[in-house]
C-alpha positions as CSV (number, residue, x, y, z in Angstrom):
1,M,27.2,22.8,-3.1
2,I,25.1,24.2,-5.7
3,N,24.7,21.0,-7.8
4,T,23.3,19.5,-5.0
5,L,20.8,22.1,-4.1
6,R,19.3,22.2,-7.4
7,F,18.9,18.2,-7.6
8,G,17.2,18.5,-4.1
9,F,14.7,21.3,-5.7
10,F,14.3,18.9,-8.7
11,L,13.4,16.2,-6.4
12,F,10.9,18.3,-4.6
13,L,9.3,19.4,-7.4
14,C,8.9,15.4,-8.8
15,L,7.8,14.7,-5.6
16,T,5.3,17.4,-4.6
17,A,4.1,19.0,-8.0
18,D,0.3,18.9,-9.1
19,H,-0.6,20.0,-5.4
20,G,0.9,17.2,-3.9
21,G,-0.5,14.4,-6.3
22,A,1.9,11.5,-7.2
23,Q,4.4,12.1,-10.1
24,V,5.9,9.6,-12.7
25,M,9.0,10.4,-14.8
26,T,8.2,9.7,-18.8
27,V,10.8,10.0,-21.5
28,T,9.0,13.3,-22.2
29,G,9.1,14.6,-18.8
30,Q,7.2,14.5,-15.6
31,I,3.5,13.5,-15.5
32,P,0.7,12.8,-12.5
33,A,0.6,9.7,-12.2
34,R,-3.2,9.8,-12.5
35,K,-2.5,10.3,-16.1
36,M,-0.8,6.8,-16.8
37,G,-3.9,5.4,-17.3
38,M,-4.2,1.5,-18.7
39,T,-0.5,0.4,-18.3
40,L,1.8,-2.4,-19.4
41,I,4.6,-2.7,-16.8
42,H,7.1,-4.8,-18.2
43,E,7.6,-4.7,-21.9
44,H,10.5,-4.1,-24.4
45,V,10.8,-2.1,-27.6
46,M,14.5,-3.7,-28.3
47,V,17.0,-5.7,-26.6
48,D,20.7,-6.3,-27.6
49,W,22.1,-9.4,-26.5
50,I,25.7,-8.9,-27.3
51,G,27.0,-7.9,-23.8
52,A,28.2,-5.0,-22.3
53,D,31.6,-5.2,-23.7
54,S,30.3,-4.5,-27.2
55,T,26.9,-3.2,-27.2
56,G,26.6,0.7,-27.8
57,Y,24.3,3.0,-30.0
58,H,26.5,2.0,-33.0
59,R,24.8,-1.4,-33.3
60,W,21.5,-0.6,-34.3
61,D,19.6,2.3,-36.6
62,K,17.3,4.1,-34.5
63,Q,14.8,4.8,-37.2
64,E,14.9,1.3,-38.2
65,V,13.8,0.0,-34.9
66,F,11.1,3.2,-34.5
67,S,9.3,2.1,-37.6
68,R,9.5,-1.9,-36.5
69,A,8.0,-1.2,-33.0
70,L,5.4,1.5,-34.2
71,P,2.9,-0.6,-35.6
72,F,2.6,-2.6,-32.5
73,I,2.3,0.2,-30.0
74,K,-0.7,1.7,-32.1
75,E,-2.4,-1.9,-31.9
76,A,-1.7,-1.6,-28.2
77,Q,-3.3,1.7,-28.3
78,Q,-6.1,0.3,-29.8
79,Y,-6.9,-1.5,-26.8
80,G,-6.8,1.6,-24.6
81,I,-3.1,1.4,-23.2
82,K,-1.8,4.9,-22.4
83,T,1.3,3.9,-20.8
84,I,4.3,1.2,-21.5
85,L,7.3,0.8,-19.1
86,D,10.1,-0.3,-21.4
87,C,12.4,-2.7,-19.2
88,T,15.3,-2.7,-21.3
89,P,18.4,-2.1,-19.1
90,A,21.4,-0.1,-20.0
91,Y,24.3,-2.2,-21.7
92,L,21.0,-4.4,-23.2
93,G,19.8,-2.0,-25.6
94,R,18.3,0.5,-23.7
95,D,17.6,3.9,-26.1
96,P,15.5,6.6,-24.5
97,E,15.7,8.5,-27.9
98,V,13.6,5.4,-29.4
99,L,11.3,5.4,-26.8
100,K,10.9,8.9,-27.0
101,M,10.1,9.0,-30.8
102,L,7.6,6.5,-30.4
103,S,6.0,8.6,-27.6
104,K,5.7,11.8,-29.8
105,A,4.2,9.8,-32.6
106,T,1.5,8.2,-31.0
107,G,1.0,9.9,-28.0
108,V,1.5,6.5,-25.5
109,Q,3.9,7.6,-22.3
110,F,7.3,5.7,-21.9
111,L,9.1,4.9,-18.9
112,T,12.5,4.1,-19.2
113,N,14.7,2.9,-16.3
114,T,18.3,3.2,-14.7
115,G,20.4,0.7,-13.2
116,F,22.2,-2.7,-14.4
117,Y,21.1,-6.0,-15.3
118,G,23.0,-9.0,-13.4
119,S,21.7,-12.0,-14.6
120,G,23.6,-14.0,-17.1
121,R,26.4,-14.3,-15.0
122,N,26.9,-10.5,-15.1
123,K,27.4,-10.4,-19.0
124,F,25.5,-7.3,-19.3
125,V,27.0,-5.5,-16.5
126,P,30.1,-3.0,-17.4
127,D,33.2,-3.6,-16.0
128,H,33.3,-0.7,-14.3
129,A,30.4,-1.6,-12.3
130,L,31.8,-5.0,-11.3
131,K,34.6,-2.9,-9.5
132,A,32.8,-0.1,-8.4
133,S,31.5,0.3,-4.7
134,V,27.7,0.5,-3.8
135,E,27.9,4.2,-3.3
136,T,29.4,4.9,-6.8
137,L,26.7,3.0,-8.5
138,A,24.2,4.6,-6.6
139,K,26.0,8.1,-7.7
140,E,26.0,7.0,-11.3
141,W,22.3,6.1,-11.6
142,M,21.3,9.2,-9.4
143,E,22.9,11.4,-11.9
144,E,20.9,10.0,-14.7
145,F,18.0,10.9,-12.7
146,R,19.2,14.4,-12.0
147,M,20.7,15.1,-15.5
148,G,19.3,12.7,-17.9
149,I,20.6,9.5,-19.9
150,D,23.8,9.7,-22.0
151,G,23.5,13.2,-22.7
152,T,19.5,13.0,-23.7
153,G,18.0,14.9,-21.0
154,I,15.9,12.0,-20.9
155,K,15.1,10.7,-17.2
156,P,14.4,7.3,-16.0
157,G,11.0,6.5,-14.4
158,F,12.0,3.4,-12.5
159,I,15.4,1.2,-11.4
160,K,15.8,-1.8,-13.2
161,I,18.1,-4.3,-11.7
162,S,18.3,-8.1,-12.0
163,V,19.4,-11.1,-9.9
164,E,20.0,-14.8,-10.4
165,A,17.6,-17.1,-9.3
166,Q,19.5,-18.2,-6.4
167,D,19.0,-18.7,-2.7
168,T,21.8,-16.9,-1.7
169,L,22.6,-13.7,-3.8
170,S,26.2,-13.1,-4.7
171,E,28.4,-10.2,-3.9
172,T,27.8,-8.4,-7.2
173,H,24.3,-8.7,-7.0
174,R,23.6,-7.9,-3.3
175,K,25.9,-4.6,-4.4
176,L,23.2,-4.0,-7.2
177,V,20.4,-4.2,-4.5
178,E,22.1,-2.0,-2.2
179,A,22.6,0.6,-4.9
180,A,19.1,0.5,-5.8
181,A,18.2,1.0,-2.1
182,L,20.6,4.2,-1.9
183,T,19.0,5.5,-5.1
184,H,15.3,5.0,-4.0
185,L,16.1,6.9,-0.9
186,K,17.4,10.1,-3.0
187,T,14.9,9.9,-5.9
188,G,11.8,7.8,-5.1
189,L,12.2,5.8,-8.1
190,S,10.8,2.2,-7.9
191,I,13.1,-1.0,-7.9
192,V,11.8,-3.4,-10.3
193,S,14.2,-6.6,-10.1
194,H,14.2,-9.3,-12.4
195,T,14.1,-12.2,-10.0
196,G,12.0,-14.8,-10.9
197,E,11.8,-17.5,-7.7
198,D,10.9,-17.0,-4.1
199,A,14.3,-16.9,-2.3
200,P,16.2,-14.4,-4.3
201,A,12.9,-12.4,-4.0
202,L,12.8,-12.3,0.0
203,S,16.5,-12.0,0.2
204,Q,16.0,-8.9,-2.0
205,I,13.5,-7.4,0.6
206,K,15.4,-8.2,3.7
207,I,18.4,-6.3,2.1
208,L,16.3,-3.2,1.6
209,R,14.4,-3.5,5.2
210,D,17.8,-3.4,6.5
211,M,18.9,-0.4,4.4
212,G,15.7,1.7,5.7
213,V,13.5,1.1,2.2
214,S,10.3,-0.2,2.4
215,P,9.5,-3.3,0.5
216,E,6.2,-1.2,-1.3
217,A,9.3,0.1,-3.3
218,F,10.1,-3.0,-4.7
219,V,8.6,-5.1,-7.6
220,W,9.3,-8.6,-7.8
221,T,9.7,-9.3,-11.4
222,H,8.8,-12.5,-13.3
223,A,7.4,-13.6,-9.9
224,Q,5.5,-16.4,-12.1
225,N,8.4,-18.5,-11.5
226,G,7.6,-18.2,-7.9
227,T,5.1,-19.8,-5.4
228,M,1.7,-18.6,-4.1
229,E,3.5,-19.1,-0.6
230,G,6.0,-16.4,-1.7
231,Y,3.6,-14.3,-3.3
232,L,1.8,-14.0,0.3
233,A,5.1,-13.5,2.1
234,A,6.2,-10.7,-0.1
235,S,2.8,-9.2,-0.5
236,A,2.3,-9.0,3.3
237,E,5.5,-7.0,3.5
238,G,4.3,-4.4,0.8
239,A,6.1,-5.9,-2.3
240,W,4.6,-5.6,-5.5
241,I,4.1,-9.1,-7.3
242,S,4.8,-8.9,-10.9
243,L,3.3,-11.9,-13.4
244,D,4.8,-10.6,-16.7
245,N,4.9,-13.2,-19.1
246,V,1.1,-13.4,-20.3
247,N,1.2,-15.4,-23.5
248,S,-1.6,-16.9,-25.5
249,E,0.6,-18.8,-27.8
250,S,1.8,-21.2,-25.5
251,T,3.5,-24.6,-26.8
252,A,4.3,-27.9,-25.5
253,E,7.8,-26.8,-24.6
254,A,6.7,-23.6,-22.5
255,S,6.6,-23.2,-18.8
256,A,3.3,-23.5,-17.1
257,S,3.2,-19.8,-16.4
258,D,3.3,-19.2,-19.8
259,N,-0.2,-20.1,-20.4
260,I,-3.5,-18.1,-20.2
261,D,-5.3,-20.8,-17.8
262,W,-2.3,-20.5,-15.4
263,Y,-3.1,-16.7,-15.1
264,V,-6.5,-17.2,-14.6
265,G,-5.9,-19.9,-12.1
266,I,-3.2,-18.0,-10.2
267,L,-5.1,-14.3,-10.2
268,T,-8.6,-16.5,-8.9
269,L,-6.3,-17.6,-6.1
270,L,-4.9,-14.3,-5.2
271,K,-8.3,-12.8,-5.5
272,K,-9.5,-15.3,-2.9
273,E,-6.5,-14.0,-0.6
274,N,-7.2,-10.5,-1.2
275,R,-3.9,-9.7,-2.8
276,L,-5.1,-8.1,-6.2
277,N,-4.2,-5.0,-4.7
278,K,-0.4,-5.8,-5.1
279,I,-0.5,-7.6,-8.5
280,L,0.9,-6.1,-11.7
281,I,0.7,-7.8,-15.0
282,S,2.3,-8.0,-18.3
283,H,3.6,-9.5,-21.5
284,D,7.2,-9.1,-21.5
285,S,6.7,-8.5,-25.4
286,G,8.1,-6.8,-28.3
287,W,12.2,-7.1,-28.6
288,F,13.6,-5.8,-31.9
289,N,16.6,-8.2,-31.9
290,V,19.7,-6.2,-32.4
291,G,21.6,-8.4,-34.7
292,V,19.1,-10.0,-36.3
293,P,17.4,-9.0,-39.6
294,D,14.6,-7.1,-39.5
295,G,14.6,-7.2,-35.7
296,G,13.3,-11.0,-35.7
297,A,10.1,-12.1,-34.6
298,Y,8.5,-8.9,-32.9
299,K,5.9,-9.9,-30.7
300,G,2.8,-7.8,-30.1
301,Y,1.3,-6.1,-26.8
302,T,-2.3,-7.4,-27.1
303,D,-2.5,-10.9,-25.5
304,I,-3.9,-9.5,-22.1
305,F,-6.5,-7.7,-23.7
306,T,-7.8,-10.6,-26.3
307,D,-7.0,-13.5,-24.5
308,L,-6.4,-13.1,-20.5
309,L,-9.1,-10.6,-19.6
310,P,-12.2,-12.4,-21.7
311,A,-11.2,-15.4,-19.4
312,L,-11.1,-13.3,-16.3
313,R,-14.5,-11.9,-16.9
314,K,-15.7,-15.5,-17.6
315,N,-14.1,-16.4,-14.2
316,G,-16.1,-13.7,-12.4
317,F,-13.5,-10.6,-12.2
318,T,-15.5,-7.4,-12.1
319,Q,-14.1,-4.3,-14.2
320,K,-12.8,-2.7,-11.0
321,E,-10.6,-5.4,-10.5
322,I,-9.3,-5.5,-13.9
323,N,-8.9,-1.4,-13.4
324,G,-6.9,-2.3,-10.2
325,L,-4.3,-4.8,-12.0
326,L,-3.9,-2.3,-15.3
327,I,-4.8,1.2,-14.0
328,E,-4.7,1.5,-10.0
329,N,-1.8,-0.4,-9.1
330,P,0.8,0.7,-11.8
331,K,0.3,4.3,-10.7
332,K,0.8,3.1,-6.9
333,A,3.8,0.9,-7.7
334,Y,5.5,3.5,-9.9
335,A,4.9,6.9,-8.5
336,L,7.9,8.9,-7.6
337,Q,8.0,8.7,-3.8
338,I,10.4,7.8,-1.3
339,R,9.3,4.8,0.8
340,K,11.2,4.2,3.9
341,N,10.6,1.2,5.9
342,K,8.8,1.6,9.2
343,Q,10.4,-0.2,12.2
């Protein structure tokens, strides 16, 4: 009972601090959402692809990862970036202490996450989670929000899950979505789901609605793999459309969406449909690749600023519209706020 009361009071502080203003949870603590500033909503400092059964903090040296990532964070900072959401989930290389080291060294605010990543045939989901109930998973994620991750005291700022790009969600992936819904209703953490195509995105939105969660709490990640029809349907429900593979180094083998011209075109269409207020953009860059010498080919976080924004301005985008994509929308999408479905 005492722990429940303490958690309730902690949640009250999260949702009502700053005289009622919206809050976000960074790796160095809670801040008003208005202080997020220019934000990259989907990046990575590190990824470990070995699988849930083998990964762990023993797999990397924190100082090595910090040193490799630091110049790229400072470079992004020069373009005005104030906040970065690190989307690396648990059992895939999540390390909140490295993020805290980077934040203290640069002043850039980082958010980390709770949740499990189901894509890749559940390779990155721990065995206990495959067998656990929806309620048990949600309790585990809520405990990270209440007490911090792995004894660090560092709390997650959003929920990160992942489902396969299939028309019908598997039982396990449906369970992840349902656990995320329960966690949101107790914490106010936004649900960021690696999704891709239209059908699984719309399926998740329906599950959330059925569980009493507004789609406004849902971020359709990798929506660049979806369609305009899907964007219009999901955003009409209130969901956030995350186009997060901005890349200026396109190749013949790359998909159409890994292309600055594609982003200019799709954002222009979304502008005409008056949907820019539901759009998020990022690079999905970085990636100290654990197990690869020197972390592999670490990619920076600046293509939006060096290539996309100049192209958008040439195509009639105003500074207010650009600020909406990079400042206003992120603080609305990721604020700690319980969003209940209105029926």
